[in-house]
C-alpha positions in Angstrom: 187.6 113.5 110.5 190.4 114.8 108.3 190.7 118.5 107.5 189.4 119.7 104.1 192.1 121.2 101.9 192.5 125.0 102.0 191.1 127.2 99.4 193.9 129.5 98.2 193.6 132.6 96.2 192.2 131.8 92.8 191.8 128.1 93.6 188.5 126.5 92.5 187.2 124.0 95.1 186.2 120.6 94.0 182.9 121.1 95.8 181.4 124.3 97.3 181.3 123.6 101.0 180.7 125.8 104.0 180.4 125.3 107.8 178.1 127.7 109.5 178.5 128.4 113.2 175.1 129.1 114.8 171.6 128.1 113.7 169.9 131.3 114.9 168.1 133.6 112.5 171.1 134.6 110.3 172.7 131.1 110.4 169.5 129.3 109.4 168.8 131.8 106.6 172.4 131.7 105.3 172.3 127.9 105.3 169.1 128.0 103.2 170.5 130.5 100.6 173.7 128.5 100.2 172.0 125.1 100.1 169.6 126.4 97.5 172.6 127.2 95.4 173.9 123.6 95.6 176.4 124.1 98.4 177.2 121.4 100.9 176.2 123.1 104.1 176.9 122.0 107.7 175.5 124.0 110.6 176.6 123.6 114.2 174.4 125.1 117.0 175.3 125.2 120.7 171.7 124.9 121.9 169.3 122.1 121.5 166.8 121.8 118.6 164.1 124.4 119.4 161.6 122.2 117.6 162.1 119.6 120.3 163.2 121.5 123.4 161.5 124.9 122.8 163.2 128.2 122.1 165.7 128.8 124.9 168.2 131.5 124.1 169.2 135.1 123.6 167.1 138.2 123.8 163.4 137.7 123.2 162.5 141.2 122.4 160.0 140.9 119.5 161.4 141.5 116.1 160.2 144.1 113.6 160.3 142.6 110.2 160.6 145.2 107.4 161.2 145.3 103.6 164.9 144.4 103.9 164.2 141.3 105.9 161.2 140.4 103.8 163.3 140.6 100.6 165.7 138.1 102.1 162.9 135.8 103.2 161.4 135.9 99.7 164.8 134.8 98.4 164.6 131.8 100.7 161.0 131.2 99.9 160.1 131.6 103.6 158.2 134.8 103.6 154.7 133.3 103.5 155.3 131.0 106.4 156.8 133.9 108.5 154.0 136.4 107.7 151.4 133.8 108.6 152.7 134.1 112.2 153.3 137.9 112.2 151.2 140.8 113.4 151.0 144.0 111.2 152.1 147.2 112.9 150.9 150.4 111.2 152.8 152.8 113.4 153.6 154.0 116.9 150.8 154.3 119.3 152.1 157.0 121.7 150.8 156.9 125.3 151.3 160.4 126.8 152.5 161.0 130.3 149.4 163.0 131.2 147.1 160.0 130.8 145.5 161.4 127.6 144.3 159.2 124.8 147.0 157.4 122.9 147.7 158.7 119.4 148.8 156.7 116.4 151.8 158.0 114.4 151.8 156.0 111.1 155.1 154.7 109.9 154.2 155.2 106.3 151.5 156.7 104.1 149.0 153.8 104.2 148.8 150.1 104.9 151.2 149.4 102.1 153.9 150.8 104.3 153.9 148.7 107.5 156.2 146.6 109.6 155.5 143.2 111.1 155.9 142.0 114.7 157.4 138.5 114.7 158.4 136.1 117.5 162.1 135.3 117.5 161.5 131.7 118.5 158.8 131.0 115.9 160.8 132.7 113.2 163.9 130.7 114.1 162.0 127.4 113.8 160.6 128.4 110.5 164.1 129.2 109.1 165.6 126.0 110.5 162.9 124.0 108.7 163.6 126.0 105.5 167.4 125.2 105.9 166.8 121.5 106.3 164.3 121.5 103.4 166.9 123.1 101.2 169.4 120.4 102.0 171.5 121.8 104.8 172.6 119.4 107.6 172.1 120.8 111.1 173.9 119.6 114.3 172.4 120.7 117.6 174.1 120.6 121.0 177.4 121.3 119.4 179.1 124.3 121.1 182.2 125.7 119.3 185.2 125.7 121.7 188.2 126.4 119.5 189.4 126.5 115.9 192.7 125.4 114.4 192.9 127.6 111.3 196.2 126.0 110.1 194.9 122.4 110.2 191.3 123.5 109.2 189.7 121.8 112.2 187.0 123.1 114.6 186.4 121.6 118.0 182.8 121.4 119.3 181.6 120.3 122.8 178.5 118.2 123.0 177.1 114.9 124.2 179.7 114.7 126.9 182.6 114.8 124.5 184.8 117.0 122.2 184.2 116.6 118.5 186.9 117.5 116.0 185.4 118.5 112.6 187.2 119.6 109.5 186.1 122.5 107.5 186.7 124.3 104.2 185.5 127.7 105.4 183.6 129.0 108.4 180.7 131.5 108.4 180.2 133.0 111.9 176.5 133.5 112.7 176.9 132.9 116.4 175.7 136.3 117.7 177.1 139.2 119.7 179.0 136.8 122.0 180.5 134.9 119.1 183.1 132.3 119.9 184.2 132.2 116.3 185.0 135.9 116.5 187.2 135.3 119.5 189.0 132.5 117.8 189.6 134.7 114.7 190.8 137.6 116.8 193.4 135.3 118.4 194.8 134.5 115.0 194.7 138.1 113.7 193.3 141.1 115.5 189.8 142.2 114.3 190.0 145.5 116.1 187.0 144.6 118.3 185.4 147.2 120.7 182.0 147.4 122.3 180.4 150.7 123.4 177.9 150.0 126.1 174.8 152.2 126.2 174.5 152.4 130.0 170.9 151.5 129.7 169.3 148.1 130.0 165.9 146.5 129.6 163.5 144.2 131.4 160.7 142.2 129.7 157.2 142.0 130.9 154.0 140.7 129.3 150.4 141.8 128.6 148.3 138.6 128.5 145.2 138.1 126.3 141.9 139.6 127.4 139.3 137.4 129.0 137.7 136.7 125.7 141.0 135.7 124.2 141.6 138.8 122.2 144.1 141.6 122.4 143.8 143.9 125.4 144.9 147.0 123.4 145.2 148.0 119.7 147.1 145.1 118.1 148.3 146.7 114.9 150.7 149.1 116.4 153.9 149.4 118.4 152.9 151.0 121.7 155.3 153.5 123.3 155.2 155.1 126.6 157.9 157.8 126.2 159.1 159.4 129.4 162.2 161.4 128.5 165.3 159.3 129.2 163.3 156.1 129.8 160.3 154.4 128.2 158.2 151.3 127.8 157.3 149.7 124.5 154.9 146.8 123.7 154.8 144.7 120.6 152.0 142.4 119.6 152.3 138.6 119.3 150.1 136.2 117.3 149.1 134.6 120.6 147.2 137.8 121.4 149.8 138.8 124.0 152.1 141.8 124.0 155.8 141.7 124.9 156.4 144.7 127.0 160.0 146.1 127.4 161.0 148.6 130.0 164.1 150.6 129.0 166.0 152.8 131.5 169.5 153.6 132.8 171.4 150.8 134.6 172.7 153.1 137.3 171.3 156.1 139.1 172.2 159.2 137.2 171.3 161.6 139.9 168.7 163.4 137.7 165.6 162.0 139.4 164.9 159.5 136.6 164.4 155.9 137.5 167.1 153.3 136.9 167.5 149.6 137.5 169.6 150.7 140.5 166.8 152.7 142.0 164.1 150.3 140.9 165.6 147.1 142.2 162.6 144.9 143.0 158.9 144.2 142.3 157.6 146.7 144.9 159.6 149.5 143.4 158.5 148.5 139.9 154.9 148.7 140.9 155.4 152.2 142.3 157.2 153.2 139.1 154.3 152.0 137.0 151.7 153.6 139.2 153.5 156.9 138.8 154.7 156.9 135.2 152.8 154.2 133.3 149.4 154.2 135.0 147.4 153.2 131.9 149.8 150.2 131.3 149.7 148.9 134.9 146.2 147.2 134.7 147.3 145.5 131.5 150.2 143.7 133.2 148.7 141.5 136.0 151.9 139.6 136.6 154.1 142.7 136.8 155.8 141.8 140.1 156.4 138.2 139.0 157.8 139.2 135.6 160.0 141.9 137.0 161.5 139.5 139.5 161.8 136.5 137.2 163.2 138.2 134.1 166.8 139.3 134.0 168.0 142.8 133.1 169.4 142.8 129.6 172.3 144.9 128.6 172.6 147.1 125.4 175.7 147.8 123.4 177.1 148.3 120.0 179.9 146.1 118.6 182.4 147.5 116.2 185.1 145.5 114.3 187.8 146.8 111.9 187.6 143.5 109.9 185.1 140.8 109.5 187.1 138.0 107.8 190.3 136.0 107.8 191.1 135.7 104.1 189.0 132.7 102.9 189.1 130.8 106.2 186.3 132.6 108.0 183.8 135.5 107.8 181.4 137.0 110.3 177.9 138.2 109.6 174.9 139.6 111.6 175.3 140.3 115.3 178.7 138.5 115.3 180.0 141.3 113.1 178.0 144.3 114.1 175.6 143.9 117.0 173.5 147.0 117.6 170.9 148.4 120.0 167.3 147.4 119.0 165.7 150.9 118.7 165.4 151.0 115.0 164.2 147.5 114.7 166.8 146.8 112.1 169.2 144.3 113.7 167.6 141.2 112.1 166.8 143.0 108.9 170.5 144.1 108.6 171.6 140.5 109.3 169.3 139.2 106.6 170.7 141.7 104.2 174.2 140.4 105.1 173.0 136.9 104.1 171.8 138.0 100.7 174.9 140.1 100.1 177.3 137.3 101.0 175.4 134.7 98.9 175.6 137.1 95.9 179.4 137.6 96.4 179.9 133.9 96.6 177.9 133.4 93.4 180.3 135.8 91.7 183.6 133.9 92.4 185.1 130.7 93.7 187.8 132.7 95.5 186.6 132.8 99.0 189.0 135.4 100.1 187.9 137.7 97.3 184.3 137.1 98.0 184.7 137.8 101.8 186.7 141.0 101.1 184.1 142.3 98.6 181.3 141.4 101.1 183.0 143.3 103.9 183.8 146.3 101.7 180.1 146.5 100.7 178.5 145.9 104.1 180.7 147.6 106.7 179.7 151.2 105.8 176.1 150.2 105.9 176.4 148.4 109.2 178.1 151.5 110.7 175.3 153.6 109.4 172.4 151.6 110.9 174.3 151.3 114.2 174.4 155.1 114.4 170.7 155.4 113.4 169.7 152.8 116.0 171.3 154.8 118.7 169.7 158.0 117.4 166.3 156.4 117.3 166.4 155.6 121.1 166.4 159.4 121.7 163.5 159.8 119.3 161.4 157.1 120.8 161.8 157.9 124.4 161.9 161.7 124.2 160.7 163.2 120.9 157.7 161.3 119.7 155.4 163.6 121.8 157.5 166.7 121.4 155.8 169.6 119.6 158.8 170.5 117.4 159.2 166.9 116.4 155.5 166.6 115.5 155.6 169.7 113.4 158.7 168.5 111.5 157.0 165.1 111.0 153.9 166.9 109.5 156.1 168.9 107.2 158.1 165.8 106.2 154.9 164.1 105.0 153.9 167.2 103.1 157.3 167.4 101.4 157.1 163.7 100.5 153.8 164.4 98.7 155.4 167.4 96.9 158.6 165.6 96.0 158.0 161.8 96.1 161.2 160.8 94.3 163.4 163.3 96.2 162.1 163.8 99.8 161.5 160.4 101.4 161.0 160.4 105.1 163.9 158.9 107.2 161.8 156.0 108.5 160.7 155.1 104.9 164.3 155.2 103.6 165.3 152.7 106.3 162.3 150.5 106.6 160.3 150.4 103.3 163.2 150.7 100.9 166.4 148.7 100.3 168.8 151.5 99.4 172.1 151.1 101.3 171.9 152.2 105.0 174.8 154.6 104.4 172.8 156.3 101.7 169.7 156.5 103.8 171.8 158.1 106.6 173.4 160.7 104.4 170.0 161.7 102.8 168.3 161.7 106.3 170.9 164.2 107.6 170.3 166.5 104.7 166.6 166.3 105.1 166.8 166.8 108.9 168.6 170.1 108.2 165.9 171.2 105.8 163.2 170.4 108.2 164.9 172.1 111.2 165.6 175.3 109.2 162.1 175.4 107.7 160.2 175.0 111.1 162.5 177.1 113.3 160.4 179.6 115.2 157.2 178.4 113.5 154.2 176.6 115.0 152.4 175.3 112.0 153.1 174.1 108.4 151.0 177.0 107.1 153.8 179.3 108.3 156.5 177.5 106.3 157.8 179.1 103.1 157.2 176.0 100.9 158.6 177.5 97.8 162.0 178.2 99.5 161.9 174.6 100.9 161.2 173.3 97.4 164.2 175.1 96.0 166.4 173.6 98.8 165.1 170.1 98.0 165.8 170.4 94.2 169.3 171.7 94.9 170.3 169.3 97.6 168.5 166.0 97.0 168.8 164.2 93.6 166.0 161.8 92.6 166.2 158.5 94.4 165.7 155.0 93.0 165.3 152.0 95.3 167.5 149.0 95.1 166.1 146.7 92.4 
């Protein structure tokens, strides 16, 4: 196939065409949004069609769908199909180490402020169907091997051969291990660096109860916080829970467990008997799951640039992979799709559109990457801490007193669509107010609310959500 002509600065292409690398969540959604706008969209995916072969790739940690992601799904007219397969989560169900009864910490004020647990595989299939329905053409079993940016040709391996396909522009949606990113970096350095967390995860499963129902409260994200390690469990519509054990990869010499000191099924059982006793009866296949499932690694990907003029651009995990502890990786990637589609609507100059997209989204990606790292500490160590709980109680009281000024951190990130960078900046101011107000106090009744009111009026201007 001959190469498509290049799109130079200010040039108007005869037809709006894009090649998307990767048919995962971001790739399928991006294909849908562009095809809806009349673009000719080709998608190349390294794996087989999951509708035929089943879902077979990447991390399977359940995904937490929030307002940012829902907004993007509404734009693609896919929200109803996705929510039909999702399970509502009202908040965190915290299981204390002393074996006491678990306590629900709501995410929001009521059931209008919830998140949704969704299966990565089911969501991917829904979005692939949406992309095809919108007119995108998907090619499976086509693994990108290399790109000739001068000749505008990409080379894909599949069906026992190498396929040379011309392109006008490439949109990289091929995940944290992106091949397109490596090809772009060979042409011009992207400033890539990955900071590994030093912690990993192992997935387990809580099956349905004997009557086919959920074994524990379904409308919550369950957390067993244990300081520098933890378990979480997210519900599935099959009445199962995906359980994820997070801990250090190597022994830190502090007495905490690690994947080095818990190397096999017998050690895993001993760990659960000691630290997760109420979870152990819920996981009958603990030993099998621990041996069968690999240890996943956790890291944060940073780039100095996301695009090569108008030739290629990266979005989602390919541009800014993050740790999963704020549940925003998918939501952030979906926001990327909406932002890029909006920039492409505004101009036929691909280089200008990609530059504007990157300028808009890079500060927000950096902000949510930081907040995701911070939230790991909160989830594993603070959710059952007395100081944290007091600050949370005061936070809700201040939200009621100043609903347009003092919005809890979690609500800023999860239930609104203000830029992540704005949410981070406001959260840091609010955290300072909370810490100062509760220092050396044991109840909200001891807080000088009038002084706090004055700080809020001085430091936090009224906030409006993104329309």
